[in-house]
TORTITI-611351 format. One record per atom (N, C-alpha, C, CB): x, y, z. Coordinates in steps of 0.1 Angstrom, whole numbers, plus 5000, padded with zeros to 4 digits. Glycine has a CB too. Layout:
REM TORTITI-611351
XYZ;...
END
This chain:
REM TORTITI-611351
819246048467;818946148477;819346298472;819846118490;818446388473;818646518468;819646598477;817246598466;820146708471;821046788479;820446848491;821646898470;819146888489;818346948500;818146858511;817046998495;817746728508;817646628519;818846588526;817046508512;819946598518;821346568524;821546658536;822546578513;821246788534;821646888544;820246918552;822247018537;819646818557;818446848565;818346748576;817146838556;817346768585;817146668596;816746538591;816046718606;817146428598;816946288593;816246208604;818146228590;815246138600;814446048609;815145908609;812946028604;815645878622;816445748623;815545648630;817645768632;814145668630;813245568635;812645478624;812145638642;813145498612;812645408601;813845358593;811645478592;813745248585;814845208577;815745108584;815645328571;816645048577;817644948583;818545028593;818444888572;818644978606;819445048616;820845068611;819544958629;821544968605;822944988601;823045098591;823444858595;822045118582;822145208572;821945348577;821145178562;821045368587;820745498594;822045538602;819445488603;822545438608;823745468617;824945518608;824145328624;825145448597;826245478588;826045618582;826445378577;824745648577;824445778571;824745888581;822945778566;824445868593;824645978603;826045978608;823745958616;826745868610;828045868616;829145908607;828245738622;829045868594;830245888585;830446048583;830045818571;829346128581;829646268581;830146328594;828546338577;829646268605;830046308618;831546278621;829146238629;831846158616;833346118616;834246208609;833445978610;833746248597;834646348589;834646478596;834046368575;833546518603;833546638610;834446638622;832246678614;834446528629;835346508641;836746518637;835046378648;837046458625;838446458619;838846598617;838546378605;837846678611;838146818608;838346898621;837046878599;837546858631;837746928644;839146898650;836646878655;839546778649;840946738654;841946808646;841146588653;841746848633;842646918625;843147048632;842046938611;842247108640;842547238646;843847218655;841447288655;843847128664;844947108673;846147048665;844547018685;845846958656;846846888649;847646988640;846246778641;846947078634;847647178625;848447268634;846547258616;848047298646;848747378656;850047308659;847947398669;850047178661;851247098666;852247088654;850746958671;851647058642;852547038630;853247168627;851746978618;852547278626;853047408622;854147458633;851847508620;853747458645;854747508655;855947418656;854047518669;855747278654;856847188655;857847208643;856347058655;857247238631;858147258620;858747398619;857347238607;857947498623;858447638621;858947708633;857247728615;858647648645;859247708658;860147608665;858047738668;859747488666;860647388672;859947288682;861847458679;860647188687;860147088696;859647148708;861146988698;860247258714;859747318727;858347378725;860747418732;858147438713;856847498710;855847378709;856947598696;856247278703;855347158702;854947108716;855947038693;856047108725;855747068739;854847158746;856847058747;854947288743;854147388749;852647368746;854547528746;852347348733;850947328729;850347208736;850947298713;851247098737;850746968743;850546988758;851746858741;851447068765;851247078779;850047168783;852447138785;849647258774;848547338776;847247268774;848547458768;847247168766;845947098762;845147038773;846246978752;845846968783;845046908794;844147008802;845946828804;844747128804;844047238811;842847278803;844947358814;843147298790;842147348781;840947248781;842747368767;841247118780;840347008780;839446998793;841046878777;840147028804;839447018817;838447128818;840347038828;838747258815;837847368816;836647358806;838647488815;836947298794;835847288784;834947168786;836547288770;835447068794;834846938794;833346938798;835646848803;833047008809;831747018814;830847078804;831747108827;831147178797;830347238787;830047138775;830947368781;831147068771;830946968760;829946858765;832346898757;829946828778;829046728783;827646778782;829446688797;827446908785;826146968785;825546968771;826147118791;826546998761;826146988747;825746848743;827147048738;826346748749;825946608746;824546588752;826946508753;824346638764;822946628769;821946698761;823046678783;822346808755;821346878747;821046798734;821947008742;822046738728;821746648717;820846538720;822946598711;820946478732;820046368736;818646418738;820546308749;818446528745;817146588747;816446628733;817246708757;817346688725;816746728711;816346608703;817846798704;817146498704;816746378696;815546318701;817946268697;815346318714;814146248720;812846338716;814346238735;812946458717;811746548714;811446548699;811946698719;812546538691;812346528676;811746388673;813746538668;812146288679;811546148677;810146138681;812346048684;809746218691;808446218697;807546318688;808446268711;808046388679;807346488670;806746588679;806246418661;807446638689;806946748699;807546878695;807446708713;806846948686;807347078681;807547188692;806347148671;806647198701;806747298712;807947268721;805547298720;808047138725;809247088733;810547108726;809046948738;810547078714;811747098706;812147238705;811447048692;811147328703;811547478702;812147528714;810247558699;811447488726;812047538738;813447478742;811047508750;813547348738;814947288740;815947358732;814847148736;815747388719;816747458711;817047598717;816147458696;815947668721;816147798726;816947808739;814747868729;816747708748;817447698761;818847658759;816747608770;819147578748;820547538745;821347668742;820647438733;820747758734;821447878730;821647968742;820647958720;820647978752;820848068763;821848008773;819448078770;821847878775;822847818783;824247838778;822647658784;824447838765;825747858759;826247998762;825647838744;825348098761;825748228763;826248248778;824548318761;825548188787;825948198801;827348138803;824848128811;827548018797;828747948799;829948028793;828747798793;829648088782;830648168775;831248288784;830148228763;830348348790;830648468799;831548418811;829348538804;831048308817;831748248829;833248218825;831148128834;833448148814;834748098811;835648218807;834647988799;835048318799;835848428796;836348508808;835048518786;835648508818;835948578830;837048508839;834748618839;836748378841;837448298851;838648218845;836548218859;838548188832;839548108826;840948168827;839248078811;841148288822;842548348823;843048368837;842448478816;842148368847;842648388861;843248258867;841448418870;842948148861;843548018867;844647958858;842447918870;844948028847;845847958837;847247938843;846048048825;847848038849;849248028854;849247938866;849848168857;848347948876;848447858887;848347708883;847347898898;847447678874;847247548870;848547488863;846047528860;849247578855;850447528848;851547498858;850947638837;851547588869;852547558879;852247428887;852647678889;850947408889;850547288896;850947158889;848947288897;851047168876;851447058867;852947048865;850747068853;853647138872;855147128870;855547158856;855746988875;854947248849;855247278835;856647338835;854147368828;857547298827;858847348826;858847498823;859647278815;859847578830;859847718828;860147758814;860847788838;860847668807;861247688793;860047708784;862247578788;858947648787;857747658778;856547728786;857347528773;856847778798;855747838806;855047948799;856247878819;855748048794;855048168788;854248138776;856148278785;854848048768;854148008756;852747938760;855047898748;852747858770;851547788775;850547898780;851947688786;851047998787;850148098792;849448178781;850848188801;850248218771;849648298760;848648208752;850848338751;849048088750;848147998742;846747978748;848847858741;846747948761;845547928769;844748058770;845947888782;845348168773;844548298774;843848338762;845548408779;844448318750;843848348738;842648258736;844848348727;842748128739;841648048738;840448088747;841947918740;840748128759;839748158768;838948288764;840248168782;839748378760;839148508755;838248488742;840248628753;838648388735;837848368723;837048238724;838748358711;836548208735;835948078738;834448068731;835848048753;833848178728;832448188724;832348098711;831948328721;833248098702;833148018690;833147868692;834248058681;834047828702;834147688705;832847638712;835247668714;832247718721;831147688728;829947678719;830847788739;829647788711;828447788703;828547688692;828347938697;829747658686;829847548676;829447418682;831247538671;830047378694;829747248699;828247238703;830547218711;827647338709;826247328713;825347328700;825847448722;825547418691;824647428679;824847298670;825047548671;826047258668;826247138661;825647018668;827647108658;825647018681;825046908689;823446908686;825346918705;822947038685;821547048682;821246988668;821147188683;822047028658;821846978645;821946818645;823047038635;822846768652;823046618652;821846558659;824446588659;821346618669;820146568676;818946558666;819846658687;818946648656;817946648646;818246548635;817746788640;819346488636;819746388626;820546448614;818646328621;820946578615;821646648604;823146658608;821146788602;823946558605;825346558607;826146618595;825846418610;825446628583;826146668572;826346828572;825446628559;825346898577;825547048577;826747088586;824247108581;826747018598;827847048608;829147018601;827746968621;829246908593;830446868587;830846978576;830346728579;829947018568;830347128559;830947248565;829247168551;830247288575;830747418582;832147398588;829747448593;832347278593;833547248600;834747228591;833447128610;834447168579;835447158569;835947298564;834947068557;835047388562;835447518558;836247588569;834147598555;835847568581;836547638592;837947568594;835747628605;838047438592;839347368593;840347418583;839147218592;839847438571;840747488560;841247628563;840047488546;840247708568;840647848573;841647848584;839347918577;841447748593;842447738605;843847708600;841947628614;843947618590;845347578585;845847708578;845247448576;845147768570;845647888563;846047998572;844547938553;845248018583;845648128593;846848078601;844448158602;846947948604;848247898611;849447938603;848147738613;849447908590;850547938582;850848088581;850347878567;849748158580;849848308579;850548358591;848548368577;849948328603;850348388616;851748338620;849348368626;852048208618;853248158623;854448168613;852948018627;854148108601;855248108590;855548248585;854848018579;854448328583;854548458576;854848568586;853248488568;854048578597;854148688607;855048658618;852848728611;855448528620;856348488631;855748508645;857648568630;854448478646;853748498659;853948378669;852248508656;854448268664;854748148672;853548088678;855648188684;853548038690;852447958697;851248048698;852947918711;851248178702;850048258701;849348268688;850248388706;850048248678;849548268665;848648148661;850548278655;848948028665;848147918663;846847918671;848847788665;846947968683;845747978692;844748088686;846148028706;845348198681;844448298674;843748238662;845148418671;844548168654;843948108642;842748018645;845048038633;842947928655;841947838659;840647908664;842447748670;840848008672;839748088678;838848148666;840248208687;839548208657;838848268645;838048168637;839848348635;838748048635;838047948626;836847888634;839047828623;836947868647;835847818655;834647908654;836347788669;834948038656;833948138655;833148138642;834548268657;833848118631;833148118618;832247988617;834148118607;832747878622;831947758621;830647778630;832647628625;830747848641;829547868649;828547958642;829947928663;829048058635;828048148628;827348068618;828848268622;827947978610;827247898601;826247808606;828247818593;826647748618;825647668625;824347738629;826147608637;824547858634;823347938638;822547978626;823848078646;823148018615;822448048603;821547928598;823348088592;822147808599;821447698595;820247668604;822347568594;820347678616;819247658625;818147758623;819747668640;818547878620;817547988618;816647948605;818248128616;817147868596;816447838584;815747708586;817447828573;815547648598;814847528599;813547548607;815747418607;812847658603;811547698609;810447588607;811147828604;810647498598;809647398596;809547298607;809747328583;810647288615;810747198626;810547258640;812147128625;810947378642;810847448655;810747588653;812047408665;810347658664;810347808665;811447858673;808947868670;812147958668;813148018675;812948168677;814447998668;812448208689;812048348691;812348388705;810548368688;811948508710;812248558723;811548468733;811748698724;810448408730;809748318740;810448188742;808248288735;810848128731;811547998732;812947998737;811447928720;813648118735;815048138739;815148168754;815648248731;814048208760;814048248774;814448118783;812748308779;815348138792;815748028801;814547978808;816848068811;814247838807;813247778814;813947688825;812247708804;813547698838;814147628848;814147478846;813547668861;812947428843;812647288840;813447228828;811147258838;813347308817;813947258805;815447258806;813547348793;816047378810;817447388812;817947288822;817847528816;817147268833;817547168843;817647028837;816647168854;816746988829;816846858823;818046848814;815446828814;818346948806;819446948797;820746928805;819647078789;820847008816;822046998825;822146868832;821947108835;820946818837;820946688844;821346578835;819546668851;821046568823;821446468814;822946488810;820446468802;823246618807;824546648802;825646658813;824546778796;825446688825;826446698836;827146568837;825746748849;826546448838;827246328839;828246308828;826346218840;827846338816;828746338804;829946438806;827946358791;829546558811;830546658813;831546618825;829846798816;831046558835;831846508846;832746398840;830946458857;832146308832;833046208826;834246278818;832246118816;833946368810;834946438802;835946508812;834346548792;835446578822;836246648832;837146548839;835446718842;836646438843;837446338850;838546288841;836646218854;838246258828;839246218818;840246328818;838646188805;839846458817;840846568816;841646568828;840146698814;841046558840;841846558853;842846448853;840846538865;842446328849;843446218849;844546248839;842746078846;844246308828;845246348818;846246448824;844646398806;845646548832;846446638839;847446578849;845646738845;846946478857;847746418867;848846338860;847046328876;848546268849;849546188842;850446288834;848846098832;849846408830;850746498823;851846548833;849846628818;851546558846;852546598856;853646498855;851946608869;853246358856;854246258854;855046268841;853646118855;854346298830;855046318817;856046418818;854046338806;855546538823;856446658824;857746628832;855746758831;857646538842;858846508850;859846428842;858446428863;859446368831;860346278823;861146368813;859446178815;860846488811;861646578802;860946618790;862846518799;861546708782;860946768770;860846668759;861746878766;861746568758;861746468748;860446378749;863046378748;860146338761;859046258764;857646338763;859146198779;857746458767;856646548765;856246568750;856946688772;857246588742;857046608728;856546478722;858346668721;857146358726;856646228720;855246198724;857546118725;854846238737;853546228741;852546308733;853346258755;852946438730;852146528723;851846468709;852846668721;852946418702;852746358689;851746238690;854046308683;851846148700;851046038702;849646078703;851445948714;849346178712;848046228715;847346288702;848146328727;848146348695;847546418682;847146298673;848646508674;847946198671;847646088662;846446008669;848945988661;846445988683;845445928690;844145998688;845845918703;844146138687;842946208685;842246168672;843246348685;842946148662;842346098649;841945948651;843346118637;842745868656;842445718658;841145708666;843645648666;840845798676;839745778684;838445838677;840045848697;838645908666;837445978660;836345878656;837946058648;836645758650;835545668646;834845618659;836145548639;835545588669;834945538681;833945648687;835945498692;834545768689;833745878694;832445908684;834645998696;832745898672;831645928662;830545828664;832145928648;830945708664;829945598665;829145598678;830645458664;829945648689;829245658702;828245768702;830345688713;828545878695;827645998694;826445948685;828346118687;826745878675;825645838666;824745748672;826245768654;825245658681;824345568688;823445638698;825245458694;824045748704;823145828713;822045888706;824045938720;822245948695;821146008687;820145908682;821746088675;820745788677;819845688672;819045628683;820745578665;819545608694;818745558706;817745658710;819645518718;818245788711;817345898716;816145908707;818146028716;816345918694;815145928685;814245808686;815645948671;814845688687;813945568687;813245558701;814745438684;813845598712;813245598725;812145698725;814245618736;812345818719;811245918718;810045868710;811746038712;810345778700;809245728692;808745598697;809745708678;809245548708;808845418715;809245308705;807345418719;810345318698;810745198689;811845128696;811245248676;811645068706;812644988714;813244868707;812044938727;812444818698;812944698690;814144748681;811844648681;814044868676;815044928667;816344958676;814645058660;816144998688;817345028697;818144888699;816845078712;817344788702;818044658703;818744608691;816944548706;818144628679;818844578667;820044668664;817844588656;819944798668;821044888665;822344858673;820545038669;822144788685;823344758694;824244668686;822944698707;823744558681;824644458674;825244518661;823944338671;824344588653;824844638640;825844748642;823644678632;825544838652;826544948655;827844898660;825945038664;827844798668;829044738673;829944678662;828744628684;829344608653;829944548642;830644658633;828944468633;829944758630;830544868622;831644938629;829444978619;831544968642;832545028650;833844938650;832145058664;833644818652;834844718653;835544718640;834344578657;834844718629;835444708616;836444828613;834244708605;835844958617;836645068615;837845068625;835845198618;837745028637;838845018647;839844918642;838344988661;839444808636;840444708631;841344768621;839744588626;840844848612;841644908602;842644998608;840744978591;842145088617;842945188624;844145118631;842045268633;843845008639;844844938646;845944888637;844244818653;845644828625;846644788616;847544898611;845944718604;846945018608;847545128603;848645178614;846545238601;848145188627;848945238638;850145138641;848045258651;849945018639;850944908642;852144918632;850244768642;851744938619;852744928608;853145058602;852244838598;852345158603;852745278596;852945408605;851645308586;853045378618;853145488628;854245588625;853245438642;855345538621;856545628619;856345728608;857845538616;855545678597;855245778587;854345888591;854745708574;853445848601;852545958606;853246048615;851345888614;854145998623;854846088633;855946178626;855545998643;856346138615;857346218607;856746348602;857846138596;855346348602;854746478598;854946588609;853146458596;855146548621;855246638632;856646688635;854746578644;857646598632;859046638635;859946558627;859346608650;861146608626;862246548618;863246478627;862946658609;863046488640;863946428650;863746278651;863746498665;864746198646;864646058645;864345988659;865945998638;865046038669;864845978683;863445998687;865846028693;862846108684;861546138689;860446048681;861246288686;860746038669;859845948660;859845808666;860245938645;861145758669;861245618673;860545598687;862745578674;860845688696;860145678709;858645678708;860545788719;858145778700;856645778699;856045658692;856345898691;856845598682;856445478675;856345358685;857345448664;857345338694;857345228703;856145238713;858545228711;855845368717;854745388726;853345358720;854845518731;853245408707;852045388700;851745238698;852045458688;852745158694;852545018692;851944948704;853844948687;852244998716;851744928728;850244958729;852444988741;849845078725;848445128727;847545078716;848445278727;848045038704;847245028692;846044928694;848144968680;846244818700;845144718701;844044768710;845744588706;844344858719;843344908728;842144978721;843945008737;842345028708;841345098701;840045008699;841845148688;840344878697;839244778695;838344778708;839744628692;838944778719;838244778732;837444908733;839144758744;838045018730;837245148731;836045148722;838145278728;836145088710;835045088701;833745028707;835345018688;833944918714;832844848721;832344938732;833344708726;833244998740;832745088751;831945208746;833945148758;832345258735;831745388730;830345358724;832645448718;830145238717;828845208712;827845188723;828845078704;828245098733;827345058743;827145178753;827844938752;828145258755;827945388763;827045478756;829245448765;827145488742;826245578734;824745538736;826545568720;824545408735;823145358737;822645398750;823045198735;823445368761;822945408774;822645548775;823945368784;823445638770;823245788771;821945818763;824345868765;821845768751;820645798743;819345758750;820745728730;819345648759;818245608766;817945698778;818345468769;818945788781;818845888792;819645838804;817345898797;820345728803;821245698815;822645738812;821245548817;822945868816;824345918815;825245888827;824246068812;824545838838;825245828850;826245698850;824345818862;825645588844;826445458844;827745478836;825645348837;827645548823;828945568817;829945658824;828745628803;829345748832;830245838840;831045758851;829345948847;830345668858;831045588868;832045498862;830045498877;831745438850;832745348843;833945428840;832045298829;833745558835;834845638832;835745678844;834345768825;835045698855;835845728867;836645608871;834945768878;836145488871;836845378874;838045348865;835945258874;837845358851;838845328842;839945428841;838245308830;839545558842;840545668840;841245718853;839945778833;840545698864;841045748876;841545638886;840045838883;840645548889;840945438898;841945348891;839745358901;841945328879;842945238873;844045298866;842245148863;843745388856;844845448848;845945528856;844245528838;845545618864;846445708871;847445628880;845645798879;846945548889;847845468898;848645378890;846945398909;848145308880;848945218872;850145288866;848145148862;849845408860;850945488854;852045508863;850445608848;851645558875;852745598885;853445478891;852045688897;852745368893;853345248898;854345188887;852245138902;853945188875;854845138865;856045228863;854145118852;855845358864;856945458863;857945438875;856445598863;857345408887;858245388899;859145268897;857445378912;858645158891;859345028891;860145028878;858344908891;860145128869;860945118857;861945238857;859945128844;862245298868;863245398869;864645338866;863245458883;865445428859;866745388855;867645508854;866745298842;868845488851;869745598848;869245678836;871245558847;868845618826;868345688814;867045758817;868245578802;866145688825;864845738828;864645758843;863745648821;865245848850;865145848865;863745868870;865945968870;862845918862;861445928867;860445828861;860846058863;861045718855;860245608850;860245608835;858845608856;860045488830;860145468815;858945518808;860245318811;859045588797;857845638790;856845528787;858245698777;857245408785;856245298782;855145288793;857045168781;855445338805;854445338816;853245408812;855045398828;853345518804;852245598799;851345518790;852645718793;851945448781;851145368771;850545238777;852045338759;851245168785;850745048791;849545078800;851844978800;849645188808;848545218817;847245258808;848845338826;847445318797;846245348788;845645218783;846745438777;846545128779;846045008773;845144918783;847144928767;845744918795;844944848806;843644918810;845844838820;843645048810;842445118814;841345108803;842645268817;841745108791;840845088780;840244948780;841545118766;841044848782;840544718782;839644688794;841744628782;839944728805;839144718817;837844798816;839844758829;837944908810;836744998807;835744928799;837045118800;836244848788;835344778779;834644668787;836144718767;835444588795;834844478803;833744528812;835944408811;833944638819;833044688828;831844738821;833544798836;831944808809;830844858801;829944748796;831344948789;830544638792;829844518787;828944468798;830844408781;829544448809;828844388821;827744488826;829844368834;828044628826;826944718830;825744718820;827644858830;826144708807;825044708797;824244588798;825544728782;824844468799;824144338798;823244318810;825144228797;823744368822;822944338834;822344468840;823844268845;822544588833;822044708838;820544738835;822844828833;820144858839;818644898838;818344928823;818345018846;819244968815;818944998801;818544868793;820145058794;819344758795;819044638789;817644578794;820144538792;817444588807;816244538813;815044618807;816144548828;815244758806;814144838801;813844798786;814444978802;814844768778;814644728764;813844598764;816044708758;814244508772;813544378773;812044388777;814344288782;811844468787;810444488792;809544558781;810544578804;810144668775;809344738765;809044648753;810044858760;810044568748;809844478737;808844378740;811144418733;808844328752;807844228756;806444278755;808144178770;806244408760;804944478760;804444498746;805044608768;805344538737;804944568724;804744448715;805844658718;805244328720;805144208712;803744158711;806044098718;
END
């Protein structure tokens, strides 16, 4: 494979399904890991150079940030599905208008969040019972993110377009460069200039903006696939409506997950700074542990989208089994690492022994759940790629809201003690494990007996 073909759009409608899936998902996995490095570098550096309270501040701010960004990330997911289907169908005009409308929608979303994001920061933090000892740090951290949100939005949308075209390598290259810059700026702003929590936010905003610029330059050089001009970039009601209609359920899914995290974050905050910091460490490691699952889920969406556009339903069916096997293999390795090596991972964030021990005990409870999530992500990705983003949305509502939130509070209530007056921290981990497992069971049932499986069977019969 030449260097030029490596950094180009890829046709996933030909060749062995497992090979196409791996070729696409491995670069995306590395890219997602690099993306996760943004927040992890923030946590490591503030934890080591500022202290555990600064670490808690970054963690307490994250659920609000995730909530406000979730809807847009969902729209970017919808954009990738629409792009993959028009690319698979070899529809140049449709692809051109889809790409142009993605850029226009991103600009609109950027303006909205820059205006309204800072206005709701402090009220949301008070709603979550954020301790006063970390309140101001949280406010500064979030406001810097909102004022510099353009980089985050444009990178996610434009990289989604690149992935819809089958090019996950270019997005990886740009993100690796930005991740390295982010770490360097974190060290400069925090360790050298003593800027504290605001310094890590500023570093991330700058790094994200640079990755977005590189994505845009790459798209401008892909004129052999689509046209990007004043005509195609103009908002089209029908096209933008389709992108939003496919993306909104994914966005609602992300928003619901963020909301449930916020509700559980309120419970976590009531347990004190030690539990908050332990949860931050766990979520940072969890972010990396989830990357293979999310990457394979995204890969299956693009794979299914391109093959649906090309009417290759037989390949979609083959990809389900092969994609699931690959995802489970990656998750099995991660589970073993988290079960036996978690203390070494947590020691990166803090030197406090009690904090490392508590986080390690909580992570061991969660570890096996990553196997269940891998199955859910692959099947959910197939459904989204076929245009059904509503079913995964409802499954997410059930697993993260109907199950996880009440279970966490119920377990906390019945595990209250003198040491933990607001409930044992294990309540947080056990509730996650239960919700992940039940989410997998529901996803398998929904795929096996739902409209996507029936559509596959009908199309395969007609083409036989």
